[in-house]
Phi, psi and omega in degrees: 000143181299137176092352177262146176300146179302139179086000178290124180263121178280128183300147181277066179235162178231109179298148181255155175048237183267019180273152176227149171263124185240131172277127183273122177293140186294325183269011186293331181296334181291346179296328182295342180266001181298125186291339185271356180275128179271124181242141177293156179300334182279358181296135179253172180299330180285344181271079185245138174288145177227156174239136179217174180237129181288119181251335175212152177214152178283179182284350181109163180282157174283148175289174185302325182272000180057035180259337178205160178271145173261107186297151177292130185281336182282133181277155174298139181090354181289143172272130183231150177251133178210169178270130188308318188288348180277342181274151173272093183282138182289343178294333181263357179235092188300326181296319180277339179298326179298322181277315189267324185090176185282343188270006184232154176213155172266141184218144175269150182302319183290350179270357178283129179271315183215152167254130188254146172287159181298321186279355181286127175260167181299325180289340181280339188288131175085005180271000000 
């Protein structure tokens, strides 16, 4: 898949409903140090922005009447910005870490803050 390091093996899992499997970019932690990002005073060290790439996605959530699914709007391969603590990181779930590895997390569609263009670097955001 475009944007993943060569040799990256995508785990054999299938996200359900509005969940997505996201590959975490290695340099994404440096985004939290971007000077132009406004953070609330209550922000803790764990509240770090992350960037990832959508590698798999579920079929979408059911509508209120449960008559049809609302498909996930983010396309496969998209770069997305989200807050680290909203994702189910495999580093904190040892059972899934064996299957997924450290480079992946599960994320819900509603937790995505931005979809990023390919040429956007971490330093460009918020200027």
